[in-house]
C-alpha positions in Angstrom: -0.5 6.7 -32.0 -1.8 5.8 -28.5 -1.0 6.9 -25.0 -1.8 5.3 -21.6 -3.2 7.7 -19.1 -5.7 5.4 -17.3 -6.2 1.6 -17.2 -9.6 2.4 -18.8 -7.7 3.5 -21.9 -7.7 -0.2 -22.9 -11.0 -2.2 -23.2 -11.1 -5.5 -21.3 -10.3 -7.4 -24.5 -7.3 -5.3 -25.1 -6.2 -5.8 -21.5 -6.6 -9.5 -22.0 -4.3 -9.5 -25.0 -1.7 -7.3 -23.2 -1.7 -9.6 -20.2 -1.4 -12.6 -22.5 1.6 -10.9 -24.1 3.1 -10.2 -20.7 2.7 -13.9 -19.7 4.3 -15.0 -23.0 7.3 -12.7 -22.3 7.7 -14.2 -18.9 7.7 -17.8 -20.5 9.9 -16.8 -23.5 12.1 -13.8 -22.7 14.7 -14.8 -25.3 11.9 -14.4 -28.0 11.6 -10.7 -27.2 15.3 -9.9 -26.5 15.8 -7.8 -29.7 12.2 -6.6 -30.4 13.0 -3.0 -29.7 16.6 -2.7 -31.1 17.2 0.9 -32.2 14.3 2.2 -30.1 14.6 4.6 -27.2 12.6 5.1 -24.0 12.6 8.4 -22.3 11.9 8.3 -18.4 10.8 11.7 -17.2 10.4 11.4 -13.5 9.6 14.6 -11.7 9.4 12.9 -8.3 11.3 10.0 -6.7 10.7 6.4 -7.7 12.6 3.3 -7.5 10.5 0.3 -8.8 8.5 2.2 -11.5 11.5 4.0 -13.1 13.8 1.0 -12.9 11.3 -1.5 -14.1 10.6 0.7 -17.2 14.2 0.9 -17.8 14.7 -2.9 -17.3 11.7 -3.5 -19.6 13.2 -1.5 -22.5 16.7 -2.9 -22.0 15.2 -6.4 -22.0 13.7 -5.6 -25.3 17.0 -4.7 -26.7 16.3 -0.9 -26.8 17.9 1.9 -24.8 16.9 4.5 -22.2 17.5 8.2 -21.5 15.8 10.6 -19.1 15.9 12.2 -15.7 15.1 11.0 -12.2 14.0 14.2 -10.5 12.7 17.6 -11.5 15.9 19.3 -10.1 18.0 17.5 -12.7 15.8 18.7 -15.6 15.0 22.1 -17.1 11.8 22.1 -15.0 14.2 23.6 -12.4 14.6 26.6 -14.8 10.8 26.9 -15.3 10.4 24.9 -18.5 6.8 23.6 -19.0 5.7 20.0 -19.4 4.5 20.7 -22.8 7.8 22.2 -24.0 9.8 19.4 -22.4 7.8 16.7 -24.3 8.1 18.5 -27.7 11.9 18.4 -27.1 11.9 14.7 -25.9 9.9 13.8 -28.8 12.9 14.6 -31.0 15.1 12.2 -28.9 13.0 9.2 -28.1 10.3 6.9 -29.5 8.2 6.5 -26.3 8.0 8.2 -23.0 7.2 7.3 -19.4 6.3 10.3 -17.2 5.8 10.6 -13.5 4.8 13.9 -12.2 3.4 15.2 -8.7 0.7 17.2 -10.5 -2.5 15.4 -11.4 -3.0 15.6 -15.2 0.6 16.5 -16.1 1.1 13.4 -18.3 -2.2 14.1 -20.0 -1.0 17.6 -20.9 2.2 16.0 -22.2 0.3 13.6 -24.3 -1.6 16.5 -26.1 1.7 18.0 -27.2 3.7 14.9 -27.9 4.6 13.2 -31.3 5.4 9.9 -29.4 3.4 7.7 -27.1 3.3 8.9 -23.5 2.8 6.5 -20.6 1.4 7.9 -17.3 3.9 6.5 -14.7 1.9 8.1 -11.8 0.4 11.6 -11.6 0.0 12.9 -7.9 -2.8 11.1 -6.2 -4.7 10.5 -9.3 -3.8 7.6 -11.5 -1.0 4.8 -11.7 -2.1 2.8 -14.7 1.1 0.7 -15.2 0.9 -0.5 -11.5 -2.6 -1.4 -12.1 -1.6 -3.5 -15.2 1.0 -5.1 -12.9 -1.6 -5.8 -10.1 -4.0 -7.4 -12.7 -1.2 -9.7 -14.1 -0.2 -10.6 -10.6 -3.7 -11.5 -9.6 -4.4 -13.5 -12.7 -1.1 -15.3 -12.6 -1.2 -16.1 -8.8 -5.0 -16.5 -8.3 -5.9 -18.0 -11.8 -8.6 -15.5 -12.5 -9.7 -11.9 -12.6 -13.1 -12.0 -11.1 -15.2 -13.7 -8.5 -13.1 -12.6 -5.4 -13.3 -10.3 -2.4 -10.4 -8.0 -2.2 -9.5 -5.8 0.8 -7.8 -2.5 0.1 -6.1 -1.2 3.2 -4.3 1.9 4.3 -4.1 5.2 2.5 -7.2 5.2 0.3 -7.5 8.9 0.1 -4.2 9.7 -1.7 -3.4 6.2 -2.9 -3.4 6.4 -6.8 -2.6 2.8 -7.0 -5.9 2.0 -5.3 -7.9 4.5 -7.3 -6.7 3.0 -10.6 -7.1 -0.5 -9.5 -10.8 0.0 -8.5 -11.5 1.6 -11.8 -10.0 -1.4 -13.6 -11.5 -4.2 -11.4 -15.1 -3.0 -11.7 -15.0 -4.2 -15.3 -14.7 -7.8 -14.1 -17.5 -10.0 -12.8 -18.4 -10.6 -9.1 -15.8 -8.3 -7.4 -16.5 -7.4 -3.8 -14.5 -4.5 -2.3 -13.7 -4.1 1.5 -12.3 -0.6 2.0 -10.1 -0.6 5.1 -9.0 2.9 6.3 -9.1 5.3 9.2 -11.7 8.0 8.8 -9.1 10.6 7.8 -7.9 8.5 4.9 -11.2 7.2 3.5 -11.7 6.6 -0.2 -12.5 10.0 -1.9 -16.2 10.7 -2.6 -15.6 10.9 -6.3 -14.5 7.3 -6.4 -17.0 6.0 -4.0 -19.9 7.7 -5.7 -19.0 8.0 -9.4 -17.1 4.7 -9.7 -18.4 2.3 -7.2 -22.1 3.3 -6.5 -22.7 4.5 -10.0 -21.7 1.0 -11.2 -23.7 -0.8 -8.6 -20.5 -2.2 -7.3 -20.5 -4.3 -3.9 -18.4 -2.5 -1.3 -18.2 -1.8 2.4 -16.0 0.3 4.6 -14.1 -0.9 7.7 -11.7 0.7 10.1 -10.3 -2.5 11.7 -8.2 -4.7 9.4 -8.9 -7.7 11.8 -12.7 -7.4 11.0 -12.1 -7.8 7.4 -9.3 -10.3 7.1 -11.4 -13.6 7.5 -13.4 -13.0 4.3 -10.6 -11.8 2.0 -9.4 -13.6 -1.0 -6.8 -10.7 -1.7 -5.4 -8.1 0.6 -3.9 -5.0 -1.1 -1.8 -3.2 1.5 -0.7 0.4 0.9 1.6 2.8 2.8 0.6 6.1 4.3 2.3 8.4 2.0 4.3 11.1 3.8 4.7 13.1 0.5 1.0 13.6 0.2 0.4 15.2 3.7 0.3 18.9 4.3 2.0 18.7 7.7 4.2 16.3 9.5 2.0 15.9 12.6 -0.8 14.3 10.6 1.5 12.0 8.9 3.1 10.8 12.2 -0.4 10.2 13.7 -1.6 8.1 10.7 1.6 6.2 9.6 1.3 3.2 12.0 -2.4 2.8 11.9 -2.2 -0.6 10.1 0.7 -3.1 10.6 0.2 -6.5 9.1 1.9 -9.3 11.2 1.9 -12.9 11.6 -0.6 -12.7 14.5 -3.1 -10.9 12.3 -2.5 -13.4 9.5 -4.0 -16.3 11.6 -7.3 -14.6 10.9 -6.9 -14.9 7.2 -7.7 -17.7 4.7 -4.7 -19.9 3.9 -5.2 -19.2 0.2 -5.5 -15.3 0.7 -2.9 -13.4 -1.4 -1.1 -10.3 0.0 -0.2 -7.6 -2.5 1.6 -4.3 -2.0 2.6 -1.7 -4.7 5.8 -1.0 -2.8 7.7 0.8 -1.2 6.9 -0.6 2.1 7.6 1.4 5.2 6.4 -0.7 8.3 2.8 -1.4 7.2 3.7 -5.1 6.5 6.1 -6.7 9.1 9.2 -8.3 7.6 8.2 -11.6 9.4 5.4 -11.8 6.8 7.8 -11.9 3.8 8.3 -15.6 4.2 4.6 -16.4 4.2 3.6 -18.2 1.0 0.6 -15.8 0.6 3.0 -12.8 0.4 3.4 -12.0 -3.4 4.5 -8.5 -3.4 8.1 -9.1 -4.5 6.8 -11.3 -7.2 4.4 -8.4 -8.1 7.5 -6.2 -8.7 8.9 -8.8 -11.2 5.6 -9.1 -12.9 5.8 -5.3 -13.3 8.7 -5.7 -15.8 6.8 -8.1 -18.0 3.8 -6.0 -18.2 5.8 -3.0 -19.0 7.6 -4.9 -21.7 4.2 -5.8 -23.1 3.0 -2.2 -22.9 6.0 -0.8 -24.8 5.6 -3.4 -27.5 1.9 -2.6 -27.8 2.2 1.2 -27.9 5.1 1.0 -30.4 3.1 -1.5 -32.4 6.0 -4.0 -32.5 4.9 -7.5 -33.3 7.1 -10.5 -32.4 6.4 -13.7 -34.4 
């Protein structure tokens, strides 16, 4: 039995197989429509989510399985003080696989240590978001045609952005990736990512404050929102939330083939006028997330479809 806590839980070869499976699911959905009949997915979401929770549910339903779970801690026995370890022991009696989102870093890992079913980390605090990373990798490969040999700008909240942390850890395993880290001083990438991941692996990167200074050289731009729920006070959030806004005027500085990704939800860091630009692939990205989660469920449940 395997769990997914980090994108590094899969080797590059295993990731390739998973992405190939997701691509086949996209091309041949009917082939997989009954692959998980009789199987149940539990979605244990201790903090709000739209895309991740619903895409997991859509993924399991598309595979012919069923879904149970809760969408907030208040609607679970966590409100009564039940521990994560006790919750997963009980859920293991009801479901075949579990996706857990939790505001505390490491909570899904604790669950996996007490679970008798596969546990998928669907986001833990500001730490990791591996299924979003798998979605990002599939989007880049499908839309760019390769994983490697590009310059990617990561813009916005790099301090608390778990999607950014997971994506960096995954991308350093591919050849010739150049990172441009675009953020205000207060939201810079944490030292442990900069030193222990980038510098330790001799990875090419530089830091910028102005988005305009980075745009001309980028093959990919990964925008993120400033996350209100990660701030300790409202004043700091209000001061930071509009630091970056990507609009059509700024896009005139970018390459015609640059792709714009965003894990969503968007607040106002990408103007709606950008949505019609052919370089904007963030809504496609959300669709790719269903295919990759379908592939992940099949992989962890060891279901093979001929």
